[in-house]
C-alpha positions, 0 to 999 in steps of 0.5 A: 582514531584508528590511525592514531592508535596505529601511529602509537603502536608504531612509535612503541616499536620504534622505541623498543617498547613491547606492546602488551597483550592487553594493548593488542586485545583492545586494538583488535576488539575495535577493529573486529569489523574490519580486515585489519583484524588479521594484521593485528593478529599476525603482528601478535604472533610475530611479536612473540607476546603470549596470547590470552584466551580472550585474544582468541575469543576476540579474533573469533568474534571478529570473524563471526561479525564479518560472517566468516564463520568457516574461518572462525571454526578453522581458527578455533580448531587450530587453537585447540590443537595447539593445546589452547584451552578454549574458553566459554566466550569462544563457544558463545561467540560461535553459537551466536554467529551460527544462530544469526544465519539460522543454523541453530543445529550447528550452534547446538553442536557447539554446546555439546562440544563445550560440555565435552571440554568440561565447560558449563553453559552460562546465561549467555549460552542459553539465551543465544540458543533460545533466541535462535530457536524462537526466531526459527519458530521452534518455540517448544525446543526453546522451552526445553532449554529454558527449563534446562537452564532453571534446572542447572541453577541459572536464572533466566534474565530479561533477555531470556524472557524477551526471546520467548515472548517474541517467539510466541509472537512470531508463532501467532501465540501471543496470549501464551507469550503474555504469560511469560511477561507475567512470570518475568514480573513475578520474578522481580524483573522489569520489562525493558525497551525490547519487551515493549518493542515486542508488544508494540510489534504485536499490537501493530500487526493487529492494527490496535493503534490505541494500545500501541500509543498507550504503550508508547506513553507507558515507555516514556513514563518509565523513563525508558529511552526508545531506540531506533527499532522501536521508533521505526515500528511505531512509525510504520504502524502510524502510517499504515493506520493513516495517523500522519499527524502522529507520525510527524509528531514522532519524527519531531520527537526523534529529532529532539532527542538526537536519535539518528534515523537509519536506512530502515527508518528512512525507508519506512518514512518514505514508503509511509508518505508515498502510501498517503500521497505525500510525494513531496515529503517522501522526496524531502526524506530522500534528499535528507538521507542522501545528505547524511550519506545514507543511500536508499536501495533500488526498491525505495528509488522505484517507489519514489519514482512511481509516487511522482508519476502517480501524482502526475508530477511527470517533469519531476519524475523525469528529473529524478529518473535522470539523476538515478540513471546518470549513475550506472550502478543505479540504472535499472530497467525497473526505473525505465518501466515506471517512467514509460508507464508514467508517460503513457498514463498521463498522455505523454505518448511520444516521450514514452516512445522516445524513452523506449528507444533510449533503453537500447542506446543505454545498453539496457535490456527491456523485459516483458513489463517494458513491452507491456508499458509501451504497448499500453502507450500505443493503445492509449494513443490509438496506434493499435497496428503499432501495438499489434506489431510490437506484440508480434515482435516479442518472440524475436526479442526472446520474450513471451507475451503474458496475460497483461500483454494480451489483455491490454491490446484486447481492451484497446480493440474493445474500446474501438468496437472491434470485437472480432480482434478481441476474440482473435487475440483471446484464441491466440493467447489460449493457443500459446498457453497463456492463461486468461485472467478474470480481467481478460474475461471482463474485457471480452464481456465488456466488448460483447456487451458494447456490440449487444451480443448479450448471450455470448457475454453470458456464455463467457461468464459460464466459461469462467466458472468452468475454468475455475475463474471466479468473476469479480464485481467488475465482471458482473457490473459490466454485464449488469450495465450491458443488460440494462442498456439492452433493456433486459432488466430481468436478466440484470436483476438475475445477475445481481441475485447470482452474485449473492448466490456465489457469495460475491457481495454486490458493491455500491457500484453494482447498485449505481449501475442498476439504478442508473440503467433503470432510470435511463432505460426502464421503469422509474418505480423499479429504481425507487424500489431498489433505492428504498431497499438499499437505504436502510442497509446504509449502502453508500451510493454515488452522488451521480446515482442520486442526481440521475434518479432525481432528474428522472423524477423531474422529467416525469413530473414527480417533483415532490419525490425529487425534493425528498431524494434531494434531501436524502442525498444531502443527509448522506453527506454529499456536497451539493453545488449550483450545478446540481440545483440548476439541473433539477430547477431547469427540468422543472421549469421546462415542465412548466413551459410544457404545461403552461395553459394548465399552470395558468388555470391552476394559479388563477383558481388559487386552490391549495390542491392546485398549488401543491400539484403545480411544478412552479411551487417545487421550483420555489422550494428548490430555490429556498433550499438553495438559499438555506445552503448559501448558494445563489442562482447564476444569471442563466438560472435566474432567466430560466426561473423568471421565464417559468414564473412569467409563463405560469402567470405567477409574476408576484413570486418573481418579486418575492424571490428576486425583488421588484427591480428584477421584475422591472428589468 
C-alpha cells in the first residue's frame, strides 16, 4: 500500500499536479514509524507547499514514536524560531514521548512552556502527565494534577480514572483505587476494558482466581471486547494457579474471535506450559509462533531447552539445541550450559564432555556456569580427579570458582566417603574468600555423619549460626538421620526441638527420618509415640514411613498394631499394592514358622483368646483386606501363606481362602 501511495505521488508530480498539504500530512502520518518520515518532510519543504501546524505536529509525533526525542525537541525549537506558532498537539506529543521513557520532569517542563505561549492544557495533556506520574509511583503528585484539572473546568474521563486506579494498584493501595472507580461510576462514566484489566491484574497478583474469572464473565456480559493485554494477564494468572483446562479454554476463545497472539502472549503460554511440565505443548507454541514470523527471545529459547532436558527428552533437546545454534545470532553460552547440565543429570556423561569441547570449536567462551556443569558431570561419572583438575585450571581461564563449584566437588567426595578431601576443599574455598552456603555446610555435615564423626558435625552446625547462616530443614534432617543411625536418639530429638526453638518448622521429611531411624535402630514404642503425636496434626508422612513402622511391628509380633497402622495408611490416601501386602504377610508368615509348635497348640485348643493371639489370624485379616481392595495374591505369596497355614495346623483355612483344589495341589 505504501509503495502504491508513492507511485501515485510520483505520477502527480510527473503530470505537474501539486500534492496538497493534506495529502502530505496523510502520507507522513502513515509513515511516522519509519525513516521515510524524513523523506516526506524534505519533499514538502522542496515543493514549497505551506505547512500547517498539524504538519509539524505529525512530524514531531513520528520522531517521538521512533524514540528520537532529542531530534523532536530540536525540530520543535526550530519551528518556533521560524515563527510557527506551536499547537497544543505538538506539546502533548512531546509530553507523551518523555513520559513513556520515564522522564516525567521534562514532560512537566513542556506544560510550563505551553502556558507561556498562552495555550491551555486539555484533557489529553493532563491524562498524559497523570499517567506518567502514576507509572513512576508519584500518585500524590498525580492527584494534584487531577484536582487542577477539575479546577480548570476540564472533566476527567475514563482514561484519567484508569491512570489513577492503576497508580494506586502499583503503589499497593488498591483499596483507595477502588474509591476512584466508585467516583467514576457516580460521574456516569462506565468502566472500559482497561479498567477491567487493571482490576484483573490486582486480583491475579493476590491469587484470587475466582474473582478474576468473575470479572471475565462480567466483561463478556457487558459486550466489551477483550484485548491481547487482558487475555495475556488472564492466561498468566490461570497458569500460575494451575488451571490448565481454563487456560486452554481461554486460548480457544482467543482463536474463535480472531485475536492474534503477540510475542508476550506466546511467551506466557510457553512459560505456563513449561511450568506445569507440558513441554510438548510449549514446543508446539514455539513452532506456531515461528510460523507466524514471531520470534521468541533468548529467555524463551532457554526455557524450552531446559524444559525438554528436565523431562528427560534429551534427544529432542539436542535437536532443538542444534536448530538454535545453527543460527549464529541465536547461539548463546547459556544454551550450551543447559544442554551440558541436561546430559549430566541424565547420565550422558560422554556427550556432556563432547559438547564442552565443542564450545571452543564453535568460538564460544565458557563461563563459570559451564565449568560447574562439566564438573558436575565428571563427579556423577565418578571421575573425581578429572573434576578436581578442572577446578584447578579455572584460574588459567580467568575464572574464579564459586560456592557451587566447590560444593559440587565436596558432595562427590562425601558420597565416596573421602571426608578429608571434603574438609580440604572447605578450607581452600574459605582461603580464597569464597563464602560457603547453607548447602555447602549441609554437604560437610552429611559427610561427617556418614563417617560417624557426630560431634564434629554438631560443631559445624554451631559454626553456621556464628557465621549468620541459618541451617535449613535439609541440614537438620541430615543430622537427625545421622544421630538415629548412630543410635543416639536423645540428640536426634533434641535437634528436632532446636529446630522449633529456632522457628524452623520440621517438615514431614524430618518426621519420616525420625520414625524410620527409630524403627530400624531404636525402640518401636518411641516410633509409635511420635506417630500418635503427629496424626492429629495432619502432618503428611510418606508411605515409606508407614510401611517401615508396619513391617517393624510385624517383625516384633504386634500384628494387631500393624493392621491398625495399615488401615490408617489407607485412610491417609496412600495407594496400596500387592507389594505392600506381600511385605506384611511374608513377615507374619515367617513369624508363624518361628513359633510353629506354639501355633499348633493354640489352634488345637481352639479358644478365642488363643486365636486372637495367633499370627496366622492376622495373615487371614490381611488377605481379606487384599480381597476387599480387589488385589489378588501372586504365586509367591500363595505359597508362603499355604505353607504358613500348613505349619500352623490350620489346613481348613487353606480351603476357605483358596479353595479345595488348591489344598489338593
